[in-house]
N, C-alpha and C positions, 0 to 999 in steps of 0.2 A: 530596460531586462523586461523579457518576456513572464508571465503568467506561472505560477507554478501548484500542483496537488499535491500532500498529503496521503499517502494512503497506510492506515493500519487497520490491524485485524482485533477480534473480538478475542483471540487469543493463536498460539501457537498450532500451526498445520490447519487453516480454515481457506487456503488457498489464496492468500496475498499477496505470494511471489507471481502466482497465476494471473492472476487480475490486473496486475501490476504489468509485468510481461505482456499479455496481452491485449491492453489499451493503448501502452507505447507503441506495440507492431500495429494496431489499428491506424492509429494517426500517423506514424511514418508511412504507411500503405497508403494512405489519405494522402500526400503529399507535406505533410505537417515537418516543420522542423523542431524537431523533440530531443531534449537532454533527460537523463534517466539518472538517480545514485541510491544507492544504499548506504547510507550515510555510515551502519554501525553492521558487522557481519562476525557470528559466531559459527564454529565449526567446520565441517571439511566441505560444505556446500560453497556454490559460489554462483549468488543470485544476484549478484552486481553484475557477473560478466553476461549473464542473460539477458537481464536490461540492456547494459550498452548495445551488444547485442540487436537488439531488437529496436532499436533507434535509428539501425541501418548508416552511422557514424562513427568516426573515430575518438572516442573520448578519454584524456586523461583518467589512468586508472587512479590517481592521488585524489583527484576530484570528485569520481563516482562510487568513489569507496574509502573516505579517509581513515575508517579503523575497520580492521581483521584480525580477528584473535583466532587460534586454534581450537580452544576449549568451547566444545556445543553447549552453552549457558546464557545465564541474560550478560547481556554487552558489561555491566557492571564487574560481576564476577570475572568474565574472560579478560576482562582488561587487567585486573588485579591479579590474575596468577600470572599475567603475561609483565608484571610489572610496570603497568600503563594507566593512563587516566584520561579518561574521554572529556574533551573542550567543547562544549558549544560552537565555541567562537572556530574554531577552526571548520566544524560542520558548514558551519554560517557562512563561511567565506569561501569554501568549494562551493554551494548551493550558489550564490549570487555570482560566482564567475561561469557556471555552466550556464543561469538562467540568463546570463546576459547576450549570450550565443542562439538561445533559443526561443519558440512560440510559446510552448511552454515545457515545464520541468517535471517529472512526476520521481517523487521522492518515496521510498519504502521505508516503512517502519520494521521495528523488530520487536517479535509478539504483540501485545497490545499496550494501550495508553499508560499504564502503571507499572512498566518495567523498567527496573533501574538503570540509568545511564552512569551515575557518580554522585556521591552523596545521597543531595536529597532530590537530584534531578533524575527524571522521566522523560520518556518517549512524549508525554504531552506537554513535556517544558519546550521540550525540539520543536515542537509543532509551535508552540507559544511564538519561541525565540525566531522562527523561519516566516511568522506569518502568514501561512498557509491555510487554504481552508481543508476542510478533513472529507476524508472517504472511509466509511469503514466497510471492512470486509467479514460478510457473516456466515455461518454455517446456516445448513436449512434443516438440520435435525432436532430430534429431543434434546433440551438445554438451552438450546441457541437463544429462546426469547429472553432469558435472565441475563445472558453473558451479553448479546446486544442492547438491552435496555439499559443494564448496569454502565457497557463503554458509551451509550449517548449522554446518560446522567454526566458521567465525569467531564467529557467533552465539555457540553454546556456550565455544569459548575466551575468549569476552569476558563471559559468566555471564547473557547476555541469556536472557529465558524464553523460548523457541522453542515455538510451538504448534502449528506445521505446515506444510502447503504447499497451495497452490491451483495446478492446472497450468492453463495459458492457451494455448488452439491459437492460433497467430498466423498460420496459415496455413489456405489451405483445405481444401484436400487433407489427410487424416490418414494420416501415413508407416504404412506394416505395421509398423513396430518401435514403434510408440508405448506400447503397453499393455504390452510387456516394459519400456520406457524406464521407465515410472512404477511400475511392480513393483520395479525396479532402484533406484531412487532411493527409495524408503520403505522397502527392506529394508536396503539399504546405509549408510543416513542414519539410519534410526529414526525416520523421522516418519511423523507422522498423513497422510492427505491426506483435505482435504473436499469434490475433487471435479476435474472438468476441466469447464472453460470454452469451449465449441465456438468457430471462427469464426463470426461474426457479421455477417450484414449492414450496409451503412453505417445503414439505416434502422433498425435495431434498437439499434445502438450510439449512436445523436443521439437516440433517442425513448425518454427516462428511465421510461414505464411499462412499455414491452417490454420492456428492458433488466432492469429489477429482473423479469419475471417469467421471460425465462430462465434470467435467474442463481438465482432460485429454484428451475427446473426441474433445472440440473446441479450446481449447489454445496449441500452438506450445511449451510443455514444455521443452521440449531437447535442442533446438533450442536457449529457452530464455537462460538454465541455460549455456550453452557454451557460449552466449554471456557475461554472470555474469562473466564467467572465465577469458575471454577476458581483460574486463575491469580492 
């Protein structure tokens, strides 16, 4: 079975899907046999489909997106509204089936680590169940220091294998505090940074080839994958 990587954000809207799709596409374009999955998806978007398209492979939707609910809410809430309950075992089985036929399997979470899935179970419990190294996606603007350091602390307290962080610029303008914000997070959180993904035009975001090229230009993909293999 190939290795895997779990990608989580400090919260919703930080660019987690963009990073997940960009990394998947960059690896696929480099000739790697990649699989990807979004275990739980809520709302009208289709991040799972974008991830699968980035692999360049035909993958079973039942495996790449075991749970999908129409309500745009936390997975536990959306599942309850749909009369369903999320089971980690089902996700684990889907992951292992995908990973058996891939060099690397990218797993994109929903929101942050403490987003509830079912009962007392959260995204952090899913990361632990899959036993995957964790990559955090964080913003670059005001407020991100607290969010990112809290996320790192939760990961470590729960014994997760914290790989590092990718910063995602979610606004076109670069704040004058950005470089110091990033260095502060890296220092205080004792975190590895694999780079900053700039704000991307819609045309680039929606073009898998262009996104892969931009991702590889700004993110240390080889270093990231080397760390995944060590973990």
